[in-house]
Each structure stands twice: as C-alpha cells, then as structure tokens.
N, C-alpha and C positions, 0 to 999 in steps of 0.2 A: 562520507561521500561528498562530492562537490555540490553545494547548494547555494545558488544566488539568494540573497536575502528575501527577494520578493516571491521566491518559491518555497521558502522555509515555513513549515507548519510549526507554530509555537505552542499550540494548545494541546497539552498531553492527553486530555480527555478525548479529543477528536482522534489523536494518534492511536490510543488504545482501542477505540471503537473500530478504527480501520483495521487494526491487527486482528481483532476478534472476527471481523467480517471476512478476512482473508487469512485463515489460520494455516493453510498449507505453505509452510515456510522452508527456507534453505538455511541450514545450520552449517557454518563455515569455521574451520580452524586450520591449523597447519600441522604437518608431520614431516620431519626430515627436511624442513625448509620449503616444502611444497604445500599448496592449498589442498584441503580435503573437505568435501561437502556432502551433506545428507539432506534429502528432501523428505520432510515429515510434517504431520499436523502438530501444531503447537498450541497448548492451552495458555491463556493469558490471565493472570491474576493481578489485581491491583488493590492495595490497601494502604491508606494513609500516604498516598502519593508514591508508594514504592511498587515497582512492577516485578513480578516473578513469572518466568516462563517454565512450563513443565511439558515433558514429552517422554516418549520411550522409543528405543530402537532395538533391532534384533541383536541378541548377544553375539551373533556371528559377525556383525558389523564392527570392525575395529575402531570406528569413530569414537565410541564411548571412552575408550582408553586414551585416545588422543586428546579428547576434551578435558579430561581430568588432569592432564599434564600441562594444560595451557593456562596462562595467567588471564587471558581474555579471548573470548570467542565472539563470533558475529552471527546474528540471526536476521535474515532478510525476509520481510513481509512485502509481497508485491501484489498490486491490484490491477485494475483495468488500465489499458494503454491503447493508443491509437495514432495512426499517421495523420498529420494535419497538412492538408493541401494549401498551397499559397493562393489557390483560386478562391478561398474563403476570406481572403483579406481585401481590404479596401485599397491598399497601396499595391501598385503593380511591381514595385521594387521590393519583392519579398521572396523568401525561400521556404522550402518545406521544413517541417520539424516533427517531433514526436511528443505527444502529451502522455503523462503517466503519473502514478503515485507509488511511493515506496517508503517503508519505514525500516530503519536499521537499528537493531538493539544490540548493545554490547555488554558483556559481563563475564564473570568467571563461572564455569559450569561445575556443578556437583553431581556425581552419579550416585545412584542408590540401587540396591539389589534386594532389600528386605521384602519378603512377600506381602507384608501389611502395606508398606508404602507403594509397592507396585500395584496392588489391588486398588488402592485409593486413586492412583493416576488413571488406571483403566476404567474405573467406575465414573470418574469425572469426564473422561473421553467419551464414554457411552452416553452420559447425560447431555453432553454438548452436541454430539453428532447424530445419535439415534436412540433417544430415551426408551423407545418401545422395545429395544433389544435387551433391556435390563433383565426382564423376566426370563428370557431365554438363557442369558448368561448365568443367572442363579440356578437354572435347572440343569446346567451341564454337570457331568460327573466331576466330583471333587478332585479325583486324581488327574483328570484331563486338564482341569484349570491349574492345578499345581504344576503340571508339566509345561503348560504355556507360560506361566510366570517364570519358570526356570530358563525360558528361551528369550527373555527380554531383559533390558537394563533401563532403569529410569534416569532421566536427566532433569536437573533444575538449574536455571540460570537467574541469578539476581541481577536485574538490569541496572548497570551503573551509568550508562550513557545512552541517550535516545536521539536519533536523527530522523526527521520526517521531512520528506520532499514531495510536495504536490506541484508538479509542473503542469499547469493548466491554462496556459496563455494569459497569465496575469499581466504580461507586458504588452498586450494588445489592447486597442480601443474596445469599448464595450460592444460596439456594433459588430466588430470582428468576432468577439466572444460569442455573441448571440447567433451569428451564422454558423460558427463551429458547433455550438450546442445543438442547433437544429439539424445540421448535417449528420453529426455522430449519433444523435438521438433516434434517427430514422433507420439505423442499422439493425439487422437481425442478430448480429454478433454481440453478445453481452459484454465482451471485453471492450468493444468500441462504444456501444451505447452507455456502458458504465462510466466512461469518461465524461459524457454529457451529464449524467446524473450527479457525478462528483462535482463538476463545474457548477451546476445549479445549487448544490448543497453549500457551496462556498460563496454564493451570491454573485457569481460572475455572469456577465451578459445582461444584468439588470440595469435599468435606466437610472436607478437611484443607488448610491453607494451602499454596500452591504454592511450590516452590523454583525456579520458572522464572526465568531471568535477565532476562526481559522485564517486561511490565506485570503487576501483581498486583491482587487485589481490595482495594478500599478502602471497606469498609462504613461507616467513620466519616464519609464524605462525604455520606451520605444519611440523613435523619432516620429513626430507627427501624430502620435496617439493622443486621444482625448475622449471625454465623455459627452461631447456636445451632440454626437450623432448616435442615438440609441435605436434607430430603425435598422433591423438586421438585413433589410432588403435594399437599403440605400447606402451608397458610399461615394466618397470623393476620390476619383482615380487620377493619379498623376500621369499625364500623357506627354510630359516633357516640355522644355522651353518655357517653364513657368506656368503652363496652362493646366487647368484642372477640369475634369469632366464629372458632372454629377450624374449618377446612374441609379436605376432601380432594377432589381433582378426579377421582378414579377409584374 
C-alpha cells in the first residue's frame, strides 16, 4: 500500500501488538484474475522475528483452495479510524482528511486438514477469545467435535513482508495534534476515540518530542507546521494579506 515515510511504522513489535489487538482481518487472494476476500479472526504468532498467521475457514468456502494455489496472499489488519475536520487546525487553509491505522501482511498460505492440527488451531482460538469456553468444548460429544473438524480447513501464512501504516496527523503541528486528540477522545464511538488513544501512544500532541519507537511527529512535512505552540487551545490563524491572528478557543 502507499505509505508516506512519516506515516510508516517501522517497529515490528508495535505492528504485531496492533495485529493482535485487531485480529478480525481480511484475507485476500485472487482467483481467475479477480480478487477474492474472506473476513476471519486471525491468530498472530511471532518467534525469533518471524511472524506466522493461523486461522480456519469453512470447508464450503472455496477460498482455501484459491489460497494454496497462490504464490502470495494478503492479510489486512485494520484498526480505529476517524474523520478529521479542518476546524481542528490552526491554519484556515486546510482540508479534511481521515486518520487510520492498518497493517498488511504478505506471504504464501499453507492449508491443513489433519484433525490434530485443526484441534490445535481451534484450542488456540478459544484460548485467545474466550478461554472459559474451553471446558465446554472438552465436554462436547466426541463425534460432534469430529464432525465439526471435518467442516473446516486450517490456514497458515508465513509472513514474508509486512507493511504498517499509522496515518495519525504526523504532518501537523503538535498543537493541531493535541486538538485532534481532545476532539476524537471525547467521542462515544470507540473507532473514533481509538484514534486518539493511538495518537497518544505514539507520543503525538505532546509538547516534547516523543521517544516512542513507532511513528513520530513530522512537522516539516506541512507548510507552517512547528512545535513552538503546544497549547491545544491556541493557534495562529492566517487571515490573509500577510496578517495573522492569535486566538484561543476557550
């Protein structure tokens, strides 16, 4: 995907944490020259810097057959996102945008149908999403469980390439970032307030430069941006003809 360098997340540990926090992913491959996608929860394993993704699909879903025929498939992990109003910027000459975070993982898929391997991926899925269900699973009739295993196919993807994009207003002055964080953070919609939390986790909007290993503020990417004004309620507004007006919003 297209990623400006100041939106690129380079820390794999942060990317993996994001993937695990947003496991309901989109698996994409092609069939007959056309895209084919499946929405499923995906388990993320990491060992010695290598990432493996595991999941399962219904046997009736033909995607598992398409996946094993492909040299490379794509798994999209998407997180919080929000509309950003230009009213939150200090400069009047601004336009709306959208903030979001996403991680794309690429690799060749391997499918598996062996009952033991399928049981392992199901038990791992239960452990991640509802560990208290484990006792109920073990109490189910063995023939019933065997029937269920026969109705699914497992998928494993060894990730060969990882792209992480955190588009979080890194190109805006820190005062703008602070206003965005305050505005989004007050929303009852977790998809919107989640952007504010993600921005804070990356050290954006703070008066002092962040030492976060992830993305950082890049005011040089936006004309007139800078770190000299860290008051989220104060901004210098360009009113034209070289005149600027200092305002506070409270």
